[in-house]
C-alpha positions as CSV (number, residue, x, y, z in Angstrom):
1,M,94.4,99.3,87.3
2,A,96.2,98.7,90.6
3,M,96.5,95.1,91.7
4,L,95.5,94.3,95.3
5,P,98.0,92.2,97.3
6,L,97.1,88.6,97.8
7,A,96.4,87.4,101.4
8,G,99.6,86.3,103.1
9,L,101.9,87.6,100.4
10,P,103.9,90.8,100.6
11,P,102.9,93.5,98.0
12,G,104.6,92.9,94.7
13,Q,105.4,89.3,95.4
14,P,104.1,87.1,92.6
15,A,101.7,84.3,93.7
16,P,102.4,80.8,92.5
17,C,99.9,79.4,90.0
18,G,98.5,75.9,90.7
19,D,101.3,74.2,88.7
20,G,104.2,76.2,90.2
21,R,104.3,78.9,87.5
22,K,104.3,82.5,88.7
23,A,101.3,84.8,88.7
24,G,102.8,86.8,85.8
25,N,102.0,84.0,83.5
26,E,98.9,85.0,81.4
27,R,97.2,81.6,81.9
28,C,97.2,82.2,85.7
29,Q,95.8,85.8,85.6
30,P,92.0,84.9,86.0
31,A,92.7,82.8,89.1
32,V,95.0,85.4,90.6
33,K,92.6,88.3,90.0
34,A,89.8,86.3,91.7
35,L,92.0,85.5,94.7
36,Q,92.7,89.2,95.3
37,W,89.3,89.6,96.9
38,R,89.9,86.7,99.4
39,F,86.4,85.3,99.2
40,N,87.3,81.9,100.4
41,D,86.7,82.0,104.1
42,I,86.0,85.7,104.8
43,Q,82.6,87.2,104.0
44,T,83.1,90.8,102.9
45,E,80.9,93.8,102.2
46,D,83.2,94.8,99.3
47,P,80.9,95.2,96.3
48,M,83.8,94.4,94.0
49,H,84.0,91.0,95.6
50,I,80.3,90.3,94.8
51,D,80.6,91.7,91.3
52,A,83.7,89.5,90.6
53,L,81.9,86.4,91.9
54,K,78.7,87.3,90.0
55,T,80.7,87.7,86.8
56,L,82.4,84.3,87.4
57,V,79.1,82.6,87.9
58,V,77.3,84.2,84.9
59,D,80.3,83.5,82.7
60,A,80.3,79.8,83.8
61,L,76.6,79.5,83.1
62,E,76.8,81.3,79.7
63,D,79.7,79.1,78.6
64,L,77.4,76.1,78.7
65,K,74.4,77.8,77.3
66,A,72.2,78.2,80.4
67,K,68.7,79.6,79.7
68,D,67.0,82.6,81.3
69,I,69.8,83.7,83.7
70,A,68.3,86.0,86.4
71,Q,70.2,87.8,89.1
72,L,68.3,88.6,92.3
73,D,69.8,91.1,94.8
74,V,68.5,89.8,98.1
75,S,71.0,91.7,100.3
76,T,68.2,93.7,102.0
77,L,65.9,90.6,102.3
78,T,68.2,88.1,104.1
79,S,71.6,87.9,105.8
80,V,72.3,84.5,104.4
81,T,73.5,85.8,101.0
82,D,73.7,88.9,98.9
83,L,72.9,87.7,95.5
84,M,71.0,84.8,94.0
85,V,71.6,83.7,90.4
86,V,68.8,81.5,88.9
87,A,69.2,79.7,85.6
88,S,67.5,77.0,83.6
89,G,69.0,73.9,81.9
90,T,67.3,72.0,79.1
91,S,67.6,68.5,80.8
92,T,68.8,67.0,84.0
93,R,72.2,66.3,82.4
94,H,72.4,70.0,81.3
95,V,71.4,71.2,84.8
96,A,74.1,69.0,86.4
97,A,76.7,70.2,83.8
98,L,75.8,73.9,84.5
99,A,76.2,73.4,88.2
100,A,79.5,71.5,87.8
101,S,80.8,74.3,85.5
102,V,80.0,76.9,88.2
103,V,81.8,74.7,90.9
104,E,84.8,74.1,88.6
105,K,85.2,77.8,87.6
106,A,84.9,78.8,91.3
107,K,87.6,76.4,92.4
108,Q,89.9,77.5,89.6
109,A,89.5,81.1,90.9
110,G,90.3,79.9,94.4
111,V,86.7,79.9,95.7
112,Q,85.7,76.8,97.6
113,P,82.0,76.3,97.4
114,L,80.3,76.1,100.8
115,G,78.0,73.4,99.5
116,V,76.3,71.8,96.5
117,E,72.9,70.2,96.8
118,G,70.7,68.3,94.4
119,E,73.3,66.8,92.1
120,N,71.7,63.4,92.2
121,G,68.3,64.3,90.9
122,A,69.5,67.3,89.0
123,D,66.1,68.9,88.4
124,W,67.3,71.6,90.8
125,V,71.0,72.0,91.9
126,L,72.0,74.7,94.4
127,V,75.6,75.9,94.5
128,D,76.4,78.0,97.7
129,L,79.4,80.3,97.1
130,G,78.7,82.4,100.2
131,D,77.8,85.9,99.0
132,V,76.3,84.4,95.8
133,V,74.0,81.4,95.8
134,V,73.3,79.7,92.4
135,H,70.1,77.8,91.6
136,V,70.1,75.8,88.4
137,M,66.8,74.2,87.5
138,L,64.7,72.5,84.9
139,P,62.2,75.0,83.5
140,E,59.2,73.2,85.0
141,T,60.9,73.1,88.4
142,R,61.7,76.8,88.1
143,Q,58.1,77.6,87.2
144,L,56.8,75.6,90.1
145,Y,58.9,77.2,92.8
146,D,59.1,80.7,91.1
147,L,62.0,81.9,93.2
148,E,62.1,85.3,91.4
149,R,58.5,86.1,92.5
150,L,59.0,84.6,96.0
151,W,62.1,86.8,96.7
152,A,60.6,89.9,95.0
153,D,57.5,89.7,97.3
154,L,59.4,89.5,100.6
155,P,59.6,92.6,102.7
156,S,63.2,93.9,103.3
157,D,64.7,94.0,106.8
158,A,64.2,97.8,106.7
159,D,60.5,97.4,105.8
160,R,60.0,94.9,108.7
161,A,61.8,97.2,111.1
162,A,59.7,100.2,110.0
163,R,56.4,98.2,110.5
164,R,57.6,97.0,113.9
165,D,58.5,100.6,114.9
166,E,55.2,101.9,113.5
167,G,53.3,99.3,115.6
168,E,55.2,100.4,118.7
169,V,54.2,104.0,118.1
170,R,50.5,103.1,117.6
171,G,50.6,100.8,120.6
172,A,52.2,103.5,122.9
């Protein structure tokens, strides 16, 4: 597999790891691989970027035994994000730990979260990673808001445009 050059480094130049070691060091590889897609400040349509970020999030949640992890592709429903990951924790402490794990793994990979909300109450914590938004909830909160059904029932941008165009044709 060919490695993509890191932003700001000439091709073939090893990137420094956080503690000054070079990128060739095995312990630095996960962070270096994640950085190759430059998803810090630049939103991109590269599907590999979203896949890498999704994998990072799901792995972080699975590491701490999140329950019922669901992935919702909302790319055709909103321009705010492309993917939502919804997971449940067994207690407020577990919910907070799951969200903290996502934030920690993202930062280790060079991804600075755009925002984290709900850490104090911890019945629902949202972690905004740009192209991927993570919702970690208590099961009763998840059942109450039912994000999976809410987002599944929304018409896509294409559906709304088609209905608008159809209305213009009938009205003409």
